C-alpha positions as MATLAB code, in Angstrom:
seq = 'MTSREPAGGCAVSSANPPQLSVLDTSPVTTDRSPSMAVADTVALAKAAETYGYRRFWVAEHHGSRGSAGTSPEVLTGIIASATTRMRVGAGGVMLLNHSPFHVAEIFRTLAGVFPGRVDLGVGRAPGGSKEAVRALRAYAERAGATLDDYPAHLSSLLEHLSTGFDDPVQRGAPVAMPDGVCSPPLWLLGSSLHTAEIAGRLGANFAFAGHFKSVDQKMAEAAFEHYRSVAESAGQVPRGSLLTVAAVCARTPAEAERLKAAAVLANVRKQMRIPGLLLNSAEVARHTWSPEEIAVADALAPDTVVSGTPGQVRDALIEVARATGVEEIMINNVIADKDERHRSYELIADSLRS';
ca = [
       0.000    0.000    0.000;
       1.194    3.530   -0.695;
       1.316    6.253    1.910;
      -0.406    8.985   -0.077;
      -3.937   10.174    0.620;
      -6.607    8.975   -1.818;
      -7.797   11.402   -4.461;
     -11.433   11.564   -5.502;
     -12.634   10.757   -8.983;
      -9.657    8.776  -10.225;
     -10.300    5.721  -12.343;
      -9.096    2.410  -10.996;
      -7.920   -0.415  -13.197;
      -6.637   -3.900  -12.595;
      -3.143   -2.451  -12.984;
      -3.897    0.022  -10.190;
      -6.066   -1.819   -7.635;
      -7.733    0.123   -4.818;
      -6.007    0.672   -1.519;
      -7.508   -1.371    1.296;
      -8.525   -0.400    4.811;
     -10.487   -1.972    7.675;
     -13.613   -0.927    9.581;
     -14.208   -2.869   12.788;
     -17.124   -2.710   15.241;
     -15.752   -5.043   17.958;
     -18.446   -7.670   17.293;
     -19.525   -9.747   20.296;
     -20.050  -13.432   19.568;
     -21.635  -16.299   21.473;
     -18.248  -17.519   22.687;
     -16.428  -14.181   23.205;
     -17.273  -11.674   25.931;
     -17.503   -7.933   25.220;
     -14.097   -7.325   26.798;
     -12.658  -10.091   24.613;
     -14.277   -8.449   21.584;
     -12.437   -5.194   22.271;
      -9.163   -7.080   22.721;
      -9.899   -8.889   19.441;
     -10.192   -5.517   17.693;
      -6.727   -4.502   18.866;
      -5.297   -7.875   17.791;
      -6.959   -7.534   14.392;
      -5.498   -4.055   13.947;
      -1.993   -5.350   14.620;
      -2.539   -8.154   12.128;
      -4.046   -5.799    9.530;
      -0.903   -3.695    9.605;
       1.199   -6.755    8.776;
      -1.222   -7.627    5.943;
      -0.628   -4.193    4.409;
      -3.896   -2.376    5.114;
      -3.703    1.399    4.827;
      -5.902    2.448    7.729;
      -7.997    0.932   10.520;
     -11.154    2.623   11.764;
     -13.339    1.758   14.748;
     -17.024    2.590   15.137;
     -19.281    4.016   17.833;
     -22.246    1.898   18.942;
     -24.159    2.169   22.204;
     -26.570   -0.128   23.995;
     -25.944   -3.013   21.598;
     -25.335   -6.575   22.762;
     -23.635   -7.361   19.475;
     -21.027   -4.603   19.469;
     -18.567   -3.632   22.175;
     -17.154   -0.675   20.256;
     -18.541    2.269   22.227;
     -15.527    4.587   22.429;
     -13.684    5.068   19.124;
     -11.534    7.821   20.605;
     -10.209    5.450   23.281;
      -9.675    2.553   20.890;
      -7.939    4.846   18.400;
      -5.284    5.678   20.977;
      -4.852    2.053   22.029;
      -4.548    0.835   18.435;
      -2.158    3.632   17.503;
       0.059    2.550   20.415;
      -0.097   -1.090   19.296;
       0.834   -0.332   15.666;
       3.562    1.681   13.991;
       2.671    2.719   10.422;
      -1.020    2.259    9.690;
      -3.410    5.217    9.922;
      -5.988    4.778   12.686;
      -9.128    6.599   13.620;
     -12.846    6.854   14.185;
     -15.311    5.631   11.643;
     -16.845    7.384   13.251;
     -17.706    9.646   16.138;
     -21.474   10.263   16.213;
     -21.192   14.012   16.548;
     -24.634   14.750   18.024;
     -23.725   12.606   21.034;
     -20.756   14.764   21.992;
     -19.484   18.274   22.463;
     -17.704   19.369   19.250;
     -15.163   21.227   21.378;
     -14.327   18.089   23.353;
     -14.104   15.978   20.179;
     -11.642   18.514   18.768;
      -9.536   18.360   21.940;
      -9.519   14.551   21.997;
      -8.410   14.198   18.404;
      -5.912   17.037   18.579;
      -4.364   15.189   21.513;
      -4.216   11.958   19.506;
      -2.773   13.800   16.504;
      -0.113   15.348   18.715;
       0.973   11.990   20.127;
       0.692   10.124   16.797;
       1.442   12.792   14.155;
       0.347   11.965   10.632;
      -1.482    8.772   11.624;
      -4.881    9.817   13.041;
      -8.174   10.250   11.166;
     -11.366   11.811   12.524;
     -14.509   10.483   10.896;
     -17.857   11.893   12.047;
     -21.440   10.882   11.388;
     -24.894   12.208   12.222;
     -26.629    8.939   13.158;
     -27.591    8.353   16.807;
     -25.321    5.316   17.030;
     -27.375    3.194   19.362;
     -30.623    2.445   21.144;
     -32.943    5.294   22.150;
     -32.226    4.658   25.817;
     -28.438    4.716   25.377;
     -28.472    7.824   23.201;
     -30.830    9.592   25.608;
     -28.382    8.868   28.426;
     -25.468   10.228   26.395;
     -27.203   13.417   25.389;
     -28.890   14.048   28.712;
     -25.488   13.939   30.396;
     -24.269   16.543   27.899;
     -27.436   18.590   28.592;
     -28.498   18.217   24.957;
     -31.391   15.795   25.295;
     -33.285   17.600   22.541;
     -30.572   17.359   19.869;
     -31.862   16.263   16.468;
     -30.437   15.663   13.022;
     -31.264   19.292   12.238;
     -28.530   20.303   14.694;
     -25.844   18.387   12.793;
     -24.703   21.235   10.479;
     -24.215   23.545   13.471;
     -22.265   20.903   15.374;
     -20.147   20.210   12.317;
     -19.430   23.899   11.811;
     -18.404   24.197   15.444;
     -16.109   21.176   15.172;
     -14.416   22.569   12.059;
     -13.831   25.875   13.808;
     -12.289   24.220   16.865;
     -10.059   22.022   14.695;
      -8.745   24.922   12.638;
      -8.159   27.765   15.111;
      -5.536   28.418   17.748;
      -4.380   31.102   20.159;
      -2.498   32.913   17.401;
      -5.506   33.035   15.092;
      -6.330   36.739   14.580;
     -10.082   36.038   14.373;
     -10.213   33.953   17.546;
     -11.225   36.938   19.724;
     -11.458   35.136   23.009;
     -13.276   32.019   21.790;
     -12.183   28.753   23.441;
      -9.184   27.058   21.829;
      -9.097   23.280   21.582;
      -5.869   22.067   23.132;
      -3.215   21.067   22.448;
      -2.662   24.130   20.297;
      -0.019   24.092   17.592;
      -0.568   20.539   16.325;
      -1.690   19.553   12.864;
      -5.335   18.587   13.323;
      -6.335   15.190   11.907;
      -8.089   15.097    8.532;
     -11.859   15.238    8.845;
     -13.977   12.603    7.097;
     -17.750   12.924    6.782;
     -19.487    9.549    6.918;
     -22.856    8.821    5.386;
     -24.977    6.751    3.037;
     -26.970    9.484    1.332;
     -26.702   12.339   -1.136;
     -27.250   14.709    1.800;
     -23.925   13.899    3.448;
     -22.208   13.817    0.052;
     -23.454   17.362   -0.541;
     -22.215   18.629    2.828;
     -18.787   17.053    2.257;
     -18.552   18.478   -1.249;
     -19.600   21.953   -0.150;
     -17.018   21.968    2.641;
     -14.279   20.311    0.598;
     -14.074   17.582    3.248;
     -13.126   13.933    2.788;
     -16.145   11.700    2.128;
     -16.697    8.076    3.151;
     -19.806    6.277    1.874;
     -21.190    3.541    4.133;
     -21.861    0.762    1.658;
     -21.507   -2.074    4.156;
     -24.991   -2.054    5.647;
     -28.688   -1.849    4.842;
     -29.817   -2.406    1.273;
     -27.105   -0.159   -0.160;
     -26.248   -1.061   -3.710;
     -23.501    0.042   -6.052;
     -25.763    2.472   -7.936;
     -26.430    4.396   -4.712;
     -22.704    4.629   -4.038;
     -21.995    5.754   -7.595;
     -24.641    8.483   -7.332;
     -23.299    9.685   -3.981;
     -19.704   10.029   -5.168;
     -20.793   11.703   -8.394;
     -22.872   14.181   -6.376;
     -19.966   14.772   -3.977;
     -17.602   15.681   -6.797;
     -20.182   17.778   -8.615;
     -21.039   19.824   -5.511;
     -17.350   20.299   -4.676;
     -16.647   21.608   -8.167;
     -19.647   23.955   -8.064;
     -18.513   25.271   -4.675;
     -15.003   25.895   -5.932;
     -13.610   23.092   -3.799;
     -11.200   20.358   -4.819;
     -12.637   16.913   -3.959;
     -10.560   15.408   -1.179;
     -10.205   11.790   -0.145;
     -13.058    9.419   -0.939;
     -13.539    5.877    0.253;
     -16.252    3.260    0.161;
     -16.934    0.779    2.949;
     -17.856   -2.698    1.756;
     -18.955   -5.818    3.639;
     -16.742   -8.604    2.291;
     -15.754  -12.148    3.205;
     -13.178  -14.296    1.504;
     -12.200  -17.967    1.673;
     -10.064  -20.382   -0.315;
     -13.025  -22.361   -1.695;
     -16.460  -21.263   -3.015;
     -18.255  -23.511   -0.517;
     -16.424  -22.010    2.439;
     -17.068  -18.511    1.124;
     -20.810  -19.245    0.847;
     -20.826  -20.493    4.429;
     -19.234  -17.254    5.628;
     -21.558  -15.133    3.491;
     -24.660  -16.763    4.989;
     -23.526  -15.676    8.446;
     -22.879  -12.136    7.200;
     -26.291  -11.922    5.533;
     -28.096  -13.142    8.655;
     -26.219  -10.582   10.766;
     -27.314   -7.868    8.338;
     -30.917   -9.088    8.378;
     -31.059   -9.129   12.179;
     -29.648   -5.596   12.251;
     -32.336   -4.396    9.836;
     -35.029   -6.034   11.971;
     -33.529   -4.475   15.114;
     -33.216   -7.882   16.718;
     -30.686   -7.577   19.559;
     -28.282  -10.424   19.822;
     -24.762  -11.724   19.511;
     -22.994  -12.431   16.237;
     -23.592  -16.067   15.317;
     -20.841  -18.294   13.985;
     -21.184  -20.356   10.813;
     -22.272  -23.521   12.642;
     -24.991  -21.622   14.509;
     -26.181  -20.021   11.280;
     -26.357  -23.455    9.623;
     -28.686  -24.620   12.415;
     -30.772  -21.459   12.289;
     -34.352  -21.722   11.033;
     -35.090  -18.620    8.981;
     -38.449  -17.008    9.729;
     -40.639  -15.699    6.896;
     -39.836  -12.161    8.053;
     -36.081  -12.804    7.922;
     -36.386  -14.302    4.458;
     -38.329  -11.253    3.264;
     -35.706   -8.858    4.626;
     -32.889  -10.922    3.094;
     -34.627  -10.897   -0.278;
     -34.956   -7.106   -0.073;
     -31.239   -6.607    0.476;
     -29.204   -5.526   -2.514;
     -27.566   -8.594   -4.138;
     -24.125   -7.084   -3.691;
     -24.605   -6.097   -0.036;
     -21.933   -8.655    0.889;
     -19.022   -9.266   -1.468;
     -17.918  -12.884   -1.130;
     -15.949  -15.582   -2.864;
     -12.480  -16.893   -3.419;
      -9.534  -14.439   -3.466;
      -9.743  -13.995   -7.224;
     -13.499  -13.418   -7.152;
     -13.307  -10.886   -4.334;
     -10.397   -9.119   -5.999;
     -12.325   -8.716   -9.256;
     -15.443   -7.519   -7.430;
     -13.553   -4.881   -5.415;
     -11.700   -3.609   -8.471;
     -14.984   -3.311  -10.349;
     -16.760   -1.396   -7.585;
     -13.749    0.914   -7.214;
     -13.764    1.558  -10.956;
     -17.501    2.235  -11.024;
     -17.487    4.628   -8.060;
     -14.158    6.279   -8.839;
     -12.682    5.709   -5.384;
      -9.083    4.717   -4.802;
      -9.741    3.193   -1.405;
     -12.111    0.500   -0.170;
     -12.648   -0.134    3.527;
     -13.572   -3.726    4.368;
     -16.033   -4.558    7.134;
     -15.896   -8.234    7.966;
     -18.528   -9.775   10.268;
     -17.109  -13.268   10.713;
     -17.682  -14.584   14.227;
     -14.652  -16.870   14.435;
     -11.650  -14.610   14.984;
      -9.216  -16.913   13.175;
     -11.493  -17.056   10.121;
     -11.906  -13.278   10.335;
      -8.134  -12.781   10.233;
      -7.761  -15.278    7.400;
     -10.396  -13.502    5.323;
      -8.660  -10.130    5.707;
      -5.307  -11.670    4.865;
      -6.639  -13.388    1.738;
      -8.235  -10.155    0.496;
      -5.033   -8.181    1.051;
      -2.943  -10.821   -0.709;
      -5.356  -10.959   -3.647;
      -5.045   -7.226   -4.337;
      -1.259   -7.467   -4.283;
      -1.108  -10.344   -6.761;
];
């Protein structure tokens, strides 16, 4: 993998395969406790660096039995300490749950300790159950925050990330410490034209969440096209762009299908808001699908989960990168068995190098 930042709108060919990154949610399985799941995330990050992945992001989820990743800012620091070269960061901080000023201070601190390696990705989703989010926002005395407040929070965050004590327009406003560090690059995360428009208008990096729901390639293509068009109209130069993709890989087609079935069921249960732990392949094989689950699965886009042998996955990722114009694809892998999860990431990385 190269060390340069991705550029938006560049065609990708088989001679120039996309850069690869990892998005991890610290999934909790039937045989791994939540604390083990967090430790597994750190172990996966260390392994991903040896496999050649460009960056490793961790998510923010609250009140979920199936995800132990509640504090991306904490995990970012731990993973940065456990690795040496790979970029690390939040994918992302759910901005309405937090004070923009405090987010700026946290990530300036991380950027100061790990210069040139930290990313700050932010999203506008609640990031958890109503009860958990209510507790977060009530503590911050913002219990009434809604999606309509997101632009104001984002504007505040950008201001705190970009100003310092020597800024002539600061005029007594609070300065996010530590001052004098290079703030981490800001990524806006979303799965809609709305977020693409905000990112384009601001000239910010844009990451499209293509790893969940019934997101298909056409939606991703439209979002990146809109992002670049808005940026050009606003006189901005499109910055980094990446696409997250749910993908599993195995040495044989049969094994890949087994892993895909588990990933599809996990996606279905998420859509149905069924709380629960991530099931392994054996548990999925014993699972009796309800009519409702079958209906949700049928409604999912056919390419919601990329799966297959290394060659098949490689071709699929190159094609989606070419179609969307991104130079970087971030893999989200929901395999319950941690050894199989590592093997899948390793096979995908090796396939793009071959």
